[in-house]
C-alpha positions as a Markdown table, in Angstrom:
| # | Residue | x | y | z |
|---|---|---|---|---|
| 1 | Unk | -93.9 | 14.5 | -190.0 |
| 2 | Unk | -93.4 | 15.8 | -186.5 |
| 3 | Unk | -90.7 | 18.2 | -185.4 |
| 4 | Unk | -89.0 | 15.5 | -183.4 |
| 5 | Unk | -88.5 | 13.5 | -186.6 |
| 6 | Unk | -87.2 | 16.6 | -188.4 |
| 7 | Unk | -84.7 | 17.3 | -185.6 |
| 8 | Unk | -83.5 | 13.7 | -185.8 |
| 9 | Unk | -82.9 | 14.1 | -189.5 |
| 10 | Unk | -80.9 | 17.2 | -188.8 |
| 11 | Unk | -78.8 | 15.3 | -186.3 |
| 12 | Unk | -78.2 | 12.6 | -188.9 |
| 13 | Unk | -77.0 | 15.2 | -191.4 |
| 14 | Unk | -74.5 | 16.5 | -188.9 |
| 15 | Unk | -73.1 | 13.0 | -188.4 |
| 16 | Unk | -73.0 | 12.3 | -192.1 |
| 17 | Unk | -71.2 | 15.5 | -192.8 |
| 18 | Unk | -68.6 | 14.6 | -190.1 |
| 19 | Unk | -67.9 | 11.4 | -192.1 |
| 20 | Unk | -67.3 | 13.3 | -195.3 |
| 21 | Unk | -70.6 | 12.6 | -197.0 |
| 22 | Unk | -72.8 | 15.3 | -198.6 |
| 23 | Unk | -76.2 | 15.3 | -196.8 |
| 24 | Unk | -79.2 | 17.6 | -196.5 |
| 25 | Unk | -82.7 | 17.5 | -195.3 |
| 26 | Unk | -85.2 | 17.7 | -198.1 |
| 27 | Unk | -88.8 | 18.6 | -197.5 |
| 28 | Unk | -91.3 | 17.6 | -200.2 |
| 29 | Unk | -94.4 | 19.7 | -201.1 |
| 30 | Unk | -96.5 | 17.3 | -199.1 |
| 31 | Unk | -94.5 | 18.0 | -196.0 |
| 32 | Unk | -92.6 | 14.7 | -195.8 |
| 33 | Unk | -88.9 | 15.1 | -195.2 |
| 34 | Unk | -85.9 | 12.8 | -195.7 |
| 35 | Unk | -82.1 | 13.1 | -195.8 |
| 36 | Unk | -80.5 | 12.9 | -199.2 |
| 37 | Unk | -77.0 | 11.5 | -198.9 |
| 38 | Unk | -74.3 | 11.5 | -201.6 |
| 39 | Unk | -70.8 | 10.1 | -201.5 |
| 40 | Unk | -68.8 | 13.0 | -203.0 |
| 41 | Unk | -66.1 | 10.6 | -204.2 |
| 42 | Unk | -68.5 | 8.5 | -206.1 |
| 43 | Unk | -71.6 | 10.6 | -206.8 |
| 44 | Unk | -73.6 | 7.6 | -208.1 |
| 45 | Unk | -73.6 | 6.3 | -204.6 |
| 46 | Unk | -76.7 | 7.9 | -203.0 |
| 47 | Unk | -79.3 | 7.1 | -200.4 |
| 48 | Unk | -82.5 | 8.7 | -199.0 |
| 49 | Unk | -83.1 | 8.1 | -195.3 |
| 50 | Unk | -86.4 | 8.9 | -193.6 |
| 51 | Unk | -87.2 | 9.1 | -189.9 |
| 52 | Unk | -90.5 | 7.7 | -188.6 |
| 53 | Unk | -91.7 | 6.2 | -185.4 |
| 54 | Unk | -88.3 | 6.9 | -183.6 |
| 55 | Unk | -86.3 | 4.9 | -186.2 |
| 56 | Unk | -84.3 | 5.7 | -189.4 |
| 57 | Unk | -85.4 | 3.8 | -192.4 |
| 58 | Unk | -83.7 | 3.0 | -195.7 |
| 59 | Unk | -85.3 | 4.2 | -198.9 |
| 60 | Unk | -86.5 | 0.7 | -199.7 |
| 61 | Unk | -88.6 | 0.6 | -196.5 |
| 62 | Unk | -86.3 | -1.4 | -194.3 |
| 63 | Unk | -85.7 | -0.2 | -190.7 |
| 64 | Unk | -82.0 | 0.9 | -190.5 |
| 65 | Unk | -81.3 | 2.1 | -187.0 |
| 66 | Unk | -82.9 | 3.7 | -184.0 |
| 67 | Unk | -83.2 | 7.5 | -184.2 |
| 68 | Unk | -81.7 | 8.2 | -180.8 |
| 69 | Unk | -78.3 | 7.1 | -182.2 |
| 70 | Unk | -77.6 | 9.3 | -185.2 |
| 71 | Unk | -73.9 | 8.4 | -185.0 |
| 72 | Unk | -74.6 | 4.7 | -185.3 |
| 73 | Unk | -77.0 | 5.3 | -188.2 |
| 74 | Unk | -74.4 | 7.5 | -190.0 |
| 75 | Unk | -71.8 | 4.8 | -189.7 |
| 76 | Unk | -74.2 | 2.3 | -191.4 |
| 77 | Unk | -75.0 | 4.8 | -194.2 |
| 78 | Unk | -71.3 | 5.5 | -194.7 |
| 79 | Unk | -70.5 | 1.8 | -195.0 |
| 80 | Unk | -73.2 | 1.3 | -197.6 |
| 81 | Unk | -72.1 | 4.3 | -199.6 |
| 82 | Unk | -68.4 | 3.6 | -199.4 |
| 83 | Unk | -66.7 | 3.4 | -202.8 |
| 84 | Unk | -64.9 | 0.1 | -203.5 |
| 85 | Unk | -61.5 | 1.8 | -203.5 |
| 86 | Unk | -62.0 | 3.4 | -200.0 |
């Protein structure tokens, strides 16, 4: 993982935090990093987002959004993790 991807993950964390989600960058022992996101109002609603090749990717391997727009990516994550009552 390059430093650019790591910085992009940090920018995503800031945008997710601004939307009321709990988010942090996690670095695995192998050096890979991802953002762990939790909806604090419904803690079973979680997602892991990776950044690779200038894009954000869902945990299931589908491209989510371009990495130069963390606000847009955070909006998508927030929508997916929204509790039904929200």
